PASEBA-1860 file (N, C-alpha, C; in nm, 3 decimals):
! residues 297
1> MRAFVAVV> -12.385/11.748/9.449/-12.313/11.658/9.515/-12.300/11.518/9.520 ~ -12.403/11.458/9.542/-12.404/11.303/9.517/-12.377/11.261/9.355 ~ -12.428/11.329/9.281/-12.366/11.327/9.129/-12.231/11.333/9.094 ~ -12.189/11.426/9.146/-12.033/11.441/9.146/-11.947/11.344/9.210 ~ -11.992/11.310/9.321/-11.915/11.169/9.381/-11.911/11.049/9.314 ~ -12.060/11.035/9.281/-12.090/10.890/9.189/-11.999/10.911/9.068 ~ -12.012/11.007/8.999/-11.946/11.019/8.864/-11.778/10.991/8.902 ~ -11.738/11.056/9.000/-11.561/11.051/9.010/-11.549/10.891/9.059
9> EEGSFTLA> -11.629/10.826/9.145/-11.629/10.728/9.173/-11.638/10.572/9.106 ~ -11.722/10.630/9.018/-11.797/10.503/8.879/-11.666/10.546/8.772 ~ -11.651/10.668/8.742/-11.556/10.699/8.643/-11.637/10.715/8.509 ~ -11.771/10.718/8.535/-11.835/10.740/8.397/-11.993/10.793/8.453 ~ -12.029/10.874/8.338/-12.155/10.942/8.370/-12.288/10.821/8.387 ~ -12.252/10.688/8.316/-12.364/10.624/8.281/-12.369/10.551/8.391 ~ -12.260/10.490/8.459/-12.265/10.432/8.563/-12.327/10.490/8.682 ~ -12.277/10.634/8.669/-12.351/10.733/8.781/-12.466/10.710/8.800
17> ARRIFVTQ> -12.517/10.741/8.701/-12.661/10.773/8.686/-12.730/10.642/8.740 ~ -12.719/10.527/8.684/-12.756/10.393/8.774/-12.747/10.395/8.917 ~ -12.624/10.430/8.964/-12.590/10.406/9.106/-12.711/10.511/9.173 ~ -12.743/10.632/9.110/-12.790/10.736/9.189/-12.961/10.733/9.181 ~ -12.975/10.636/9.042/-13.126/10.616/9.003/-13.231/10.747/8.920 ~ -13.110/10.811/8.852/-13.143/10.916/8.772/-13.091/10.871/8.617 ~ -13.151/10.970/8.530/-13.113/10.988/8.390/-12.948/11.060/8.357 ~ -12.893/11.003/8.264/-12.752/11.062/8.254/-12.745/11.207/8.190
25> SAVSHSLR> -12.857/11.211/8.156/-12.892/11.377/8.110/-12.878/11.441/8.256 ~ -12.973/11.420/8.375/-12.998/11.474/8.472/-12.868/11.497/8.577 ~ -12.760/11.401/8.544/-12.630/11.365/8.610/-12.554/11.508/8.493 ~ -12.558/11.491/8.406/-12.493/11.598/8.314/-12.508/11.750/8.370 ~ -12.644/11.742/8.363/-12.721/11.867/8.410/-12.679/11.911/8.549 ~ -12.653/11.832/8.646/-12.630/11.863/8.794/-12.475/11.907/8.779 ~ -12.410/11.831/8.722/-12.255/11.873/8.730/-12.224/12.016/8.664 ~ -12.281/12.043/8.553/-12.289/12.157/8.481/-12.322/12.275/8.573
33> TLEEQLSC> -12.449/12.264/8.649/-12.504/12.348/8.745/-12.392/12.390/8.867 ~ -12.311/12.274/8.909/-12.239/12.274/9.017/-12.113/12.334/8.967 ~ -12.051/12.333/8.848/-11.959/12.387/8.821/-11.984/12.557/8.803 ~ -12.078/12.557/8.722/-12.133/12.701/8.728/-12.134/12.784/8.856 ~ -12.209/12.730/8.957/-12.242/12.770/9.100/-12.046/12.812/9.143 ~ -11.981/12.703/9.149/-11.838/12.712/9.173/-11.732/12.815/9.114 ~ -11.779/12.836/8.969/-11.718/12.898/8.876/-11.575/12.843/8.868 ~ -11.553/12.728/8.856/-11.451/12.603/8.850/-11.497/12.516/8.770
41> RLLDRTGK> -11.375/12.432/8.690/-11.415/12.300/8.617/-11.362/12.190/8.728 ~ -11.423/12.111/8.753/-11.435/11.990/8.841/-11.370/11.855/8.785 ~ -11.415/11.825/8.646/-11.411/11.716/8.594/-11.333/11.749/8.434 ~ -11.270/11.651/8.385/-11.185/11.686/8.274/-11.255/11.583/8.194 ~ -11.325/11.593/8.076/-11.401/11.486/8.016/-11.320/11.485/7.871 ~ -11.241/11.357/7.865/-11.172/11.308/7.722/-11.258/11.183/7.652 ~ -11.311/11.178/7.560/-11.381/11.086/7.516/-11.463/11.013/7.613 ~ -11.456/10.889/7.672/-11.516/10.834/7.769/-11.453/10.819/7.913
49> RVAVTAEG> -11.351/10.894/7.916/-11.277/10.895/8.024/-11.340/11.022/8.101 ~ -11.319/11.018/8.229/-11.372/11.152/8.308/-11.207/11.140/8.441 ~ -11.179/11.270/8.446/-11.038/11.307/8.545/-11.094/11.401/8.619 ~ -11.026/11.371/8.749/-11.074/11.525/8.837/-10.982/11.625/8.841 ~ -11.021/11.736/8.821/-10.912/11.834/8.850/-10.889/11.853/8.990 ~ -10.759/11.950/8.996/-10.730/11.997/9.145/-10.869/12.030/9.229 ~ -10.941/12.128/9.137/-11.038/12.173/9.225/-11.137/12.061/9.279 ~ -11.159/11.985/9.178/-11.256/11.862/9.191/-11.205/11.780/9.334
57> ELLLRRCK> -11.084/11.774/9.287/-11.004/11.669/9.452/-11.051/11.721/9.581 ~ -11.025/11.894/9.575/-11.076/11.986/9.695/-11.218/11.931/9.738 ~ -11.302/11.951/9.635/-11.462/11.969/9.663/-11.485/11.809/9.700 ~ -11.423/11.704/9.636/-11.455/11.574/9.656/-11.446/11.526/9.808 ~ -11.338/11.574/9.867/-11.338/11.542/10.033/-11.422/11.617/10.112 ~ -11.480/11.746/10.065/-11.563/11.796/10.119/-11.724/11.764/10.135 ~ -11.740/11.681/10.024/-11.904/11.666/9.962/-11.879/11.466/10.020 ~ -11.786/11.407/10.023/-11.828/11.287/10.105/-11.838/11.335/10.221
65> RVIFELEQ> -11.779/11.398/10.277/-11.771/11.433/10.449/-11.942/11.528/10.449 ~ -12.020/11.596/10.391/-12.113/11.652/10.377/-12.243/11.515/10.373 ~ -12.208/11.456/10.280/-12.303/11.320/10.239/-12.295/11.238/10.345 ~ -12.190/11.208/10.420/-12.184/11.133/10.516/-12.253/11.172/10.638 ~ -12.267/11.301/10.680/-12.305/11.371/10.771/-12.475/11.369/10.744 ~ -12.497/11.387/10.654/-12.640/11.404/10.593/-12.704/11.245/10.643 ~ -12.633/11.157/10.593/-12.700/11.017/10.569/-12.672/10.952/10.739 ~ -12.601/11.047/10.809/-12.577/11.001/10.962/-12.719/11.063/11.044
73> ASRDLDGL> -12.744/11.185/11.000/-12.855/11.261/11.034/-12.990/11.196/11.000 ~ -12.991/11.118/10.924/-13.134/11.063/10.841/-13.140/10.965/10.924 ~ -13.012/10.879/10.966/-13.054/10.756/11.046/-13.096/10.766/11.175 ~ -13.024/10.889/11.249/-13.051/10.935/11.384/-13.180/10.954/11.393 ~ -13.238/11.058/11.307/-13.379/11.087/11.284/-13.443/10.977/11.283 ~ -13.449/10.869/11.204/-13.535/10.749/11.159/-13.528/10.704/11.303 ~ -13.427/10.685/11.402/-13.432/10.633/11.511/-13.499/10.691/11.615 ~ -13.484/10.822/11.632/-13.582/10.903/11.712/-13.734/10.877/11.667
81> RRWGQTRI> -13.769/10.885/11.536/-13.894/10.834/11.491/-13.939/10.754/11.543 ~ -13.891/10.640/11.544/-13.926/10.489/11.571/-13.844/10.454/11.693 ~ -13.848/10.550/11.804/-13.761/10.526/11.931/-13.834/10.415/11.995 ~ -13.721/10.323/12.017/-13.740/10.175/12.112/-13.813/10.090/11.988 ~ -13.811/10.106/11.866/-13.876/10.004/11.769/-13.753/9.940/11.691 ~ -13.626/9.990/11.693/-13.546/9.936/11.635/-13.482/9.810/11.664 ~ -13.410/9.727/11.569/-13.329/9.624/11.589/-13.174/9.653/11.661 ~ -13.120/9.594/11.733/-12.973/9.603/11.775/-12.893/9.480/11.798
89> RIGAPHSL> -12.815/9.458/11.721/-12.735/9.313/11.720/-12.611/9.321/11.773 ~ -12.596/9.256/11.874/-12.500/9.266/11.956/-12.403/9.163/11.985 ~ -12.276/9.154/11.970/-12.169/9.037/11.965/-12.107/9.056/12.105 ~ -12.069/8.924/12.160/-12.017/8.937/12.311/-11.949/8.802/12.336 ~ -11.826/8.800/12.409/-11.792/8.676/12.455/-11.889/8.595/12.542 ~ -11.851/8.437/12.572/-11.964/8.363/12.641/-11.937/8.441/12.762 ~ -11.848/8.455/12.821/-11.805/8.500/12.958/-11.935/8.628/12.985 ~ -11.875/8.696/12.886/-12.016/8.834/12.928/-12.147/8.825/12.889
97> CHFLIPSV> -12.152/8.717/12.813/-12.303/8.691/12.791/-12.373/8.624/12.954 ~ -12.249/8.583/12.999/-12.303/8.533/13.129/-12.332/8.621/13.247 ~ -12.180/8.694/13.277/-12.200/8.779/13.383/-12.231/8.930/13.383 ~ -12.219/8.965/13.236/-12.235/9.110/13.194/-12.334/9.150/13.106 ~ -12.397/9.097/13.019/-12.484/9.143/12.913/-12.616/9.130/12.947 ~ -12.667/9.002/13.056/-12.805/9.003/13.107/-12.848/9.158/13.166 ~ -12.773/9.181/13.270/-12.816/9.303/13.341/-12.823/9.428/13.234 ~ -12.738/9.445/13.148/-12.741/9.529/13.075/-12.874/9.525/12.964
105> LREFRDCF> -12.886/9.401/12.930/-13.021/9.371/12.860/-13.147/9.437/12.929 ~ -13.124/9.383/13.078/-13.254/9.414/13.163/-13.273/9.583/13.157 ~ -13.171/9.683/13.158/-13.188/9.809/13.193/-13.213/9.839/13.023 ~ -13.148/9.770/12.932/-13.195/9.828/12.780/-13.358/9.801/12.743 ~ -13.388/9.703/12.805/-13.542/9.691/12.776/-13.596/9.762/12.867 ~ -13.599/9.825/12.956/-13.661/9.941/13.030/-13.664/10.044/12.919 ~ -13.565/10.072/12.889/-13.521/10.190/12.780/-13.633/10.194/12.681 ~ -13.618/10.066/12.582/-13.660/10.055/12.477/-13.735/9.918/12.488
113> PRCEPVIE> -13.863/9.930/12.507/-13.928/9.792/12.568/-13.961/9.731/12.439 ~ -13.992/9.816/12.308/-14.011/9.745/12.166/-13.907/9.717/12.096 ~ -13.808/9.723/12.146/-13.651/9.683/12.053/-13.638/9.543/12.056 ~ -13.572/9.505/11.957/-13.531/9.356/11.964/-13.378/9.319/11.931 ~ -13.332/9.313/12.087/-13.198/9.281/12.091/-13.179/9.131/12.026 ~ -13.056/9.154/11.968/-13.020/8.989/11.883/-12.881/8.972/11.966 ~ -12.856/8.880/12.047/-12.699/8.862/12.066/-12.665/8.731/12.048 ~ -12.503/8.761/11.983/-12.457/8.637/11.900/-12.322/8.628/12.012
121> AGDTTVLL> -12.301/8.519/12.053/-12.192/8.462/12.132/-12.048/8.417/12.052 ~ -11.922/8.442/12.123/-11.859/8.405/12.063/-11.717/8.475/12.062 ~ -11.551/8.419/11.995/-11.460/8.478/12.060/-11.450/8.644/11.986 ~ -11.433/8.688/12.086/-11.397/8.892/12.018/-11.349/8.900/11.855 ~ -11.242/8.819/11.856/-11.180/8.817/11.721/-11.300/8.784/11.594 ~ -11.346/8.676/11.607/-11.446/8.643/11.505/-11.543/8.736/11.504 ~ -11.623/8.785/11.630/-11.718/8.881/11.640/-11.686/9.010/11.563 ~ -11.543/9.058/11.553/-11.542/9.183/11.514/-11.522/9.156/11.337
129> DRLAGADL> -11.492/9.027/11.335/-11.502/9.037/11.164/-11.646/9.032/11.146 ~ -11.706/8.971/11.207/-11.883/9.016/11.170/-11.942/9.151/11.151 ~ -11.853/9.219/11.262/-11.871/9.370/11.272/-11.835/9.446/11.176 ~ -11.727/9.417/11.124/-11.667/9.477/10.974/-11.734/9.415/10.849 ~ -11.786/9.311/10.884/-11.899/9.257/10.739/-12.050/9.312/10.785 ~ -12.080/9.407/10.840/-12.207/9.493/10.888/-12.298/9.373/10.940 ~ -12.273/9.252/11.003/-12.342/9.153/11.019/-12.392/9.190/11.165 ~ -12.302/9.276/11.265/-12.342/9.325/11.369/-12.343/9.468/11.420
137> DLVVGLKP> -12.415/9.519/11.490/-12.395/9.673/11.513/-12.288/9.703/11.595 ~ -12.271/9.624/11.721/-12.195/9.654/11.842/-12.100/9.520/11.863 ~ -12.015/9.519/11.925/-11.924/9.405/11.977/-11.878/9.457/12.124 ~ -11.918/9.371/12.206/-11.871/9.415/12.368/-11.766/9.278/12.395 ~ -11.588/9.323/12.409/-11.542/9.236/12.417/-11.397/9.272/12.470 ~ -11.320/9.179/12.451/-11.154/9.235/12.446/-11.091/9.304/12.339 ~ -11.007/9.403/12.373/-10.940/9.461/12.282/-10.832/9.358/12.245 ~ -10.812/9.341/12.101/-10.691/9.252/12.067/-10.589/9.307/12.045
145> RGRGDEGY> -10.454/9.274/12.079/-10.339/9.307/12.105/-10.312/9.379/11.967 ~ -10.253/9.530/11.979/-10.219/9.526/11.813/-10.359/9.652/11.752 ~ -10.450/9.651/11.801/-10.558/9.699/11.711/-10.584/9.852/11.803 ~ -10.605/9.906/11.703/-10.606/10.065/11.712/-10.718/10.105/11.778 ~ -10.772/10.225/11.805/-10.897/10.291/11.863/-11.001/10.315/11.785 ~ -10.989/10.312/11.662/-11.092/10.333/11.582/-11.220/10.285/11.616 ~ -11.312/10.340/11.607/-11.380/10.266/11.628/-11.434/10.181/11.755 ~ -11.369/10.190/11.870/-11.366/10.167/12.025/-11.349/10.252/12.118
153> RPMFKDRL> -11.470/10.215/12.206/-11.480/10.267/12.332/-11.420/10.190/12.465 ~ -11.278/10.245/12.530/-11.249/10.140/12.608/-11.337/10.178/12.751 ~ -11.354/10.046/12.815/-11.437/10.028/12.922/-11.405/9.987/13.066 ~ -11.275/9.918/13.054/-11.246/9.835/13.196/-11.144/9.771/13.181 ~ -11.082/9.753/13.275/-10.924/9.618/13.278/-10.953/9.541/13.387 ~ -10.891/9.439/13.368/-10.865/9.337/13.443/-10.748/9.253/13.456 ~ -10.714/9.183/13.563/-10.584/9.110/13.561/-10.660/8.971/13.608 ~ -10.588/8.865/13.528/-10.616/8.739/13.555/-10.561/8.676/13.704
161> AFVVSPFH> -10.626/8.575/13.750/-10.541/8.500/13.859/-10.553/8.375/13.865 ~ -10.495/8.320/13.972/-10.514/8.141/13.972/-10.615/8.139/14.042 ~ -10.731/8.052/14.044/-10.812/7.978/14.140/-10.795/7.842/14.171 ~ -10.804/7.837/14.328/-10.751/7.665/14.338/-10.854/7.634/14.484 ~ -10.861/7.504/14.498/-10.929/7.457/14.583/-10.875/7.492/14.749 ~ -10.962/7.502/14.840/-10.925/7.547/14.946/-10.816/7.440/15.013 ~ -10.811/7.322/14.972/-10.700/7.214/14.994/-10.561/7.228/14.928 ~ -10.551/7.316/14.831/-10.437/7.275/14.739/-10.323/7.400/14.808
169> PWAGDHSS> -10.198/7.322/14.764/-10.081/7.369/14.868/-10.062/7.552/14.845 ~ -10.136/7.601/14.720/-10.113/7.743/14.707/-10.195/7.832/14.810 ~ -10.286/7.775/14.837/-10.389/7.833/14.938/-10.379/7.868/15.021 ~ -10.298/7.816/15.100/-10.212/7.884/15.237/-10.056/7.930/15.224 ~ -10.009/7.913/15.117/-9.875/7.963/15.120/-9.832/8.016/14.956 ~ -9.876/8.143/14.948/-9.882/8.211/14.828/-9.718/8.235/14.788 ~ -9.624/8.214/14.869/-9.464/8.216/14.849/-9.438/8.115/14.773 ~ -9.461/7.991/14.753/-9.435/7.900/14.659/-9.474/7.879/14.559
177> VLSTINDH> -9.557/7.975/14.524/-9.628/7.987/14.365/-9.544/7.946/14.245 ~ -9.404/8.070/14.253/-9.299/8.052/14.141/-9.216/7.951/14.155 ~ -9.192/7.931/14.273/-9.084/7.810/14.280/-9.169/7.669/14.233 ~ -9.281/7.652/14.243/-9.349/7.521/14.210/-9.442/7.536/14.092 ~ -9.432/7.631/14.004/-9.538/7.669/13.889/-9.513/7.565/13.795 ~ -9.410/7.478/13.787/-9.399/7.395/13.669/-9.458/7.253/13.735 ~ -9.513/7.252/13.852/-9.514/7.113/13.928/-9.701/7.119/13.927 ~ -9.754/7.196/13.880/-9.908/7.178/13.883/-9.986/7.169/13.735
185> QFIIYAKA> -10.087/7.135/13.734/-10.148/7.111/13.626/-10.267/7.245/13.595 ~ -10.246/7.329/13.478/-10.330/7.436/13.464/-10.419/7.433/13.391 ~ -10.579/7.515/13.426/-10.694/7.493/13.368/-10.722/7.594/13.304 ~ -10.708/7.622/13.175/-10.746/7.773/13.060/-10.826/7.750/12.978 ~ -10.854/7.866/12.920/-10.993/7.883/12.847/-10.972/7.828/12.734 ~ -11.069/7.840/12.648/-11.046/7.764/12.493/-10.935/7.834/12.415 ~ -10.894/7.736/12.319/-10.788/7.776/12.235/-10.863/7.873/12.123 ~ -10.779/7.981/12.028/-10.861/8.051/11.944/-10.892/8.194/12.041
193> TETHRLIE> -10.894/8.204/12.152/-10.941/8.300/12.230/-10.805/8.405/12.236 ~ -10.856/8.548/12.273/-10.745/8.633/12.285/-10.711/8.585/12.458 ~ -10.781/8.552/12.547/-10.741/8.498/12.688/-10.663/8.392/12.653 ~ -10.659/8.293/12.561/-10.588/8.188/12.548/-10.436/8.211/12.512 ~ -10.432/8.321/12.407/-10.314/8.348/12.378/-10.232/8.426/12.499 ~ -10.292/8.509/12.591/-10.256/8.566/12.680/-10.202/8.482/12.755 ~ -10.250/8.360/12.823/-10.200/8.266/12.901/-10.092/8.211/12.834 ~ -10.113/8.157/12.707/-10.003/8.081/12.680/-9.888/8.165/12.670
201> DWLEQKGG> -9.882/8.276/12.615/-9.745/8.376/12.631/-9.726/8.386/12.767 ~ -9.806/8.408/12.848/-9.725/8.438/13.016/-9.668/8.294/13.065 ~ -9.753/8.183/13.001/-9.649/8.086/13.059/-9.538/8.011/12.985 ~ -9.536/8.083/12.870/-9.438/8.034/12.782/-9.284/8.137/12.870 ~ -9.325/8.261/12.877/-9.241/8.334/12.966/-9.211/8.268/13.135 ~ -9.260/8.205/13.156/-9.240/8.162/13.276/-9.160/8.035/13.272 ~ -9.117/7.976/13.189/-9.048/7.877/13.131/-9.108/7.767/13.046 ~ -9.246/7.757/13.081/-9.328/7.680/13.003/-9.281/7.538/12.992
209> RGKKPLVL> -9.200/7.479/13.126/-9.154/7.314/13.100/-9.281/7.232/13.188 ~ -9.384/7.303/13.253/-9.459/7.241/13.308/-9.554/7.117/13.240 ~ -9.662/7.107/13.299/-9.744/6.972/13.249/-9.816/7.067/13.130 ~ -9.906/7.012/13.043/-9.948/7.068/12.922/-10.105/7.081/12.987 ~ -10.114/7.242/12.945/-10.262/7.268/13.034/-10.378/7.227/12.981 ~ -10.489/7.222/13.073/-10.608/7.151/13.062/-10.688/7.252/12.985 ~ -10.721/7.239/12.849/-10.788/7.354/12.777/-10.979/7.319/12.786 ~ -11.062/7.419/12.843/-11.167/7.405/12.831/-11.242/7.534/12.774
217> GDMQAIKE> -11.371/7.505/12.732/-11.420/7.613/12.647/-11.532/7.665/12.745 ~ -11.540/7.615/12.864/-11.650/7.698/12.950/-11.570/7.741/13.090 ~ -11.625/7.873/13.141/-11.549/7.903/13.253/-11.597/7.843/13.368 ~ -11.731/7.796/13.347/-11.787/7.703/13.477/-11.738/7.610/13.509 ~ -11.684/7.549/13.378/-11.620/7.402/13.383/-11.467/7.406/13.453 ~ -11.401/7.489/13.432/-11.273/7.556/13.460/-11.277/7.561/13.623 ~ -11.366/7.638/13.672/-11.445/7.647/13.843/-11.444/7.539/13.900 ~ -11.525/7.451/13.831/-11.566/7.315/13.904/-11.431/7.213/13.902
225> MAKLGIGV> -11.362/7.238/13.802/-11.219/7.134/13.815/-11.145/7.167/13.921 ~ -11.127/7.308/13.924/-11.031/7.361/14.034/-11.086/7.362/14.152 ~ -11.219/7.348/14.166/-11.314/7.320/14.306/-11.231/7.191/14.359 ~ -11.244/7.094/14.263/-11.225/6.949/14.263/-11.086/6.915/14.301 ~ -10.998/7.006/14.294/-10.867/6.994/14.333/-10.777/6.927/14.172 ~ -10.841/6.931/14.076/-10.800/6.882/13.963/-10.654/6.968/13.888 ~ -10.673/7.090/13.917/-10.562/7.180/13.876/-10.617/7.303/13.912 ~ -10.535/7.404/13.866/-10.512/7.541/13.908/-10.569/7.621/13.764
233> GIVAPWVA> -10.693/7.653/13.806/-10.786/7.745/13.715/-10.694/7.905/13.677 ~ -10.705/7.943/13.546/-10.685/8.068/13.553/-10.773/8.164/13.472 ~ -10.832/8.212/13.547/-10.980/8.311/13.535/-10.974/8.466/13.590 ~ -11.076/8.548/13.520/-11.086/8.669/13.578/-11.125/8.672/13.718 ~ -11.094/8.767/13.824/-11.148/8.750/13.944/-11.311/8.740/13.971 ~ -11.352/8.837/13.844/-11.491/8.862/13.854/-11.587/8.729/13.823 ~ -11.493/8.678/13.743/-11.601/8.542/13.683/-11.607/8.434/13.823 ~ -11.522/8.444/13.916/-11.530/8.347/14.056/-11.554/8.396/14.131
241> AREIADGS> -11.607/8.555/14.159/-11.676/8.627/14.264/-11.734/8.536/14.367 ~ -11.845/8.480/14.303/-11.918/8.390/14.392/-11.844/8.298/14.466 ~ -11.773/8.186/14.407/-11.717/8.105/14.466/-11.587/8.132/14.574 ~ -11.530/8.267/14.530/-11.421/8.313/14.636/-11.498/8.364/14.755 ~ -11.598/8.398/14.741/-11.701/8.482/14.839/-11.731/8.329/14.968 ~ -11.775/8.230/14.881/-11.831/8.122/14.981/-11.726/8.026/15.022 ~ -11.592/8.050/14.974/-11.489/7.992/14.994/-11.456/7.852/14.940 ~ -11.527/7.840/14.851/-11.525/7.701/14.774/-11.390/7.720/14.678
249> LKVVNINE> -11.335/7.847/14.626/-11.242/7.859/14.583/-11.162/7.969/14.639 ~ -11.021/7.952/14.635/-10.922/8.050/14.703/-10.866/8.119/14.587 ~ -10.833/8.261/14.592/-10.786/8.318/14.482/-10.632/8.352/14.514 ~ -10.543/8.329/14.435/-10.407/8.333/14.423/-10.364/8.432/14.339 ~ -10.348/8.591/14.337/-10.315/8.673/14.264/-10.170/8.636/14.167 ~ -10.169/8.697/14.070/-10.032/8.657/13.965/-9.940/8.781/13.981 ~ -9.828/8.765/14.041/-9.742/8.828/14.072/-9.707/8.927/13.951 ~ -9.628/9.029/13.943/-9.584/9.118/13.797/-9.488/9.028/13.736
257> PGIEREWG> -9.466/9.045/13.644/-9.571/9.087/13.538/-9.710/9.003/13.520 ~ -9.809/9.063/13.549/-9.921/8.997/13.536/-10.014/8.998/13.401 ~ -10.102/8.900/13.391/-10.183/8.885/13.265/-10.291/8.972/13.263 ~ -10.271/9.101/13.193/-10.358/9.216/13.207/-10.465/9.206/13.068 ~ -10.567/9.262/13.086/-10.670/9.263/12.942/-10.745/9.389/12.967 ~ -10.788/9.445/12.853/-10.876/9.544/12.827/-10.978/9.496/12.761 ~ -11.112/9.536/12.808/-11.276/9.534/12.773/-11.297/9.653/12.704 ~ -11.362/9.662/12.571/-11.442/9.759/12.550/-11.555/9.717/12.456
265> VFHSPKRE> -11.636/9.834/12.392/-11.745/9.827/12.310/-11.685/9.875/12.163 ~ -11.690/9.783/12.060/-11.649/9.819/11.941/-11.754/9.867/11.846 ~ -11.753/9.956/11.744/-11.875/9.994/11.679/-11.804/10.020/11.552 ~ -11.880/10.031/11.430/-11.829/10.039/11.286/-11.744/10.192/11.277 ~ -11.612/10.180/11.242/-11.552/10.294/11.253/-11.588/10.429/11.135 ~ -11.680/10.334/11.050/-11.735/10.437/10.911/-11.855/10.473/10.958 ~ -11.886/10.482/11.086/-12.008/10.586/11.110/-12.025/10.594/11.264 ~ -12.093/10.704/11.316/-12.108/10.700/11.468/-12.218/10.624/11.493
273> PSLVEEAF> -12.221/10.574/11.612/-12.332/10.505/11.672/-12.462/10.585/11.671 ~ -12.562/10.507/11.662/-12.694/10.555/11.681/-12.740/10.570/11.793 ~ -12.861/10.660/11.804/-12.905/10.699/11.933/-12.905/10.605/12.022 ~ -12.988/10.477/11.977/-13.027/10.330/12.044/-12.885/10.262/12.066 ~ -12.790/10.295/11.982/-12.647/10.220/12.014/-12.572/10.306/12.105 ~ -12.559/10.426/12.103/-12.516/10.488/12.200/-12.580/10.458/12.341 ~ -12.721/10.446/12.342/-12.767/10.433/12.491/-12.738/10.256/12.541 ~ -12.713/10.178/12.444/-12.646/10.060/12.490/-12.494/10.067/12.521
281> IGLCEMAF> -12.431/10.129/12.456/-12.290/10.144/12.513/-12.266/10.211/12.655 ~ -12.350/10.325/12.678/-12.376/10.381/12.801/-12.405/10.281/12.916 ~ -12.525/10.212/12.884/-12.524/10.099/12.985/-12.403/9.974/13.011 ~ -12.357/9.937/12.912/-12.233/9.876/12.934/-12.119/9.925/13.021 ~ -12.103/10.071/12.981/-11.992/10.131/13.051/-12.026/10.121/13.222 ~ -12.175/10.144/13.237/-12.228/10.141/13.402/-12.189/10.008/13.438 ~ -12.214/9.901/13.349/-12.235/9.780/13.420/-12.086/9.716/13.444 ~ -11.986/9.768/13.332/-11.846/9.745/13.362/-11.783/9.819/13.469
289> AAMPSSLT> -11.833/9.920/13.529/-11.806/10.014/13.621/-11.820/9.923/13.764 ~ -11.927/9.857/13.751/-11.964/9.778/13.903/-11.911/9.641/13.898 ~ -11.791/9.600/13.826/-11.727/9.487/13.820/-11.602/9.507/13.890 ~ -11.587/9.415/13.959/-11.408/9.395/14.024/-11.332/9.359/13.947 ~ -11.207/9.456/13.928/-11.113/9.436/13.853/-11.019/9.334/13.936 ~ -11.036/9.305/14.070/-10.931/9.217/14.124/-10.993/9.189/14.267 ~ -10.957/9.076/14.307/-11.000/9.021/14.453/-10.907/8.959/14.541 ~ -10.908/8.982/14.642/-10.842/8.933/14.742/-10.917/8.837/14.832
297> E> -10.843/8.742/14.898/-10.883/8.626/14.978/-10.971/8.732/15.079
END
């Protein structure tokens, strides 16, 4: 089957032999044997050209599926033999690296003490490019708009909120938010991120005639600026849970339509996650389940 798939994809017996590290005569013998066993012609050979017959097209789809499953089984068995000894490469936004990934890694290390987790922080869209290039095994992050569900496990939804100083006018009077929205300085997350794009779209829908937002690349800095009364921070409630609990920030929920986001775990759509990767995904699901999606004062 490997010889047959290689010949079809390479279009040559010689190139197929190089690909699967056997001689050309071994490839030819394999194809003859396969055709004899199935009692049909799979390839038409005209000079140096190789064409697939209708029967060959049908078998090709099945062969690819079987070979894929065999390779996946080999990877899983290898992971089982080396349980806890594999390397796992994870990508996640900076906010999750601060608020979620540490707890996941703590549990993960208990399960796989000899594993070598490698964490790469960055914007989800950049990390997904790294995943597509096989530079990462999993990405935990925001689902970009327009992306399908292939290779994606949904985990959590949240809604962004305003956070303000206890002395801010909105802290005591939520009814004035919409009428005075263009009078205040907003503090929002870094450009070129999915969160920034969502906030910019929302502000534009609300008129976009106010002051130019102050853009910062760190959630902690956004909260500190809001505490000092420099502006209105727009963050996820779970990011400011501690400050809201101790009263240093007040949360003002954004009325409909709100700024909603969906979080999940991405893996390569070309294969199913390994046993170790499935364990990490399961721990992420538990950690997300413990996070608050919204907060009130």
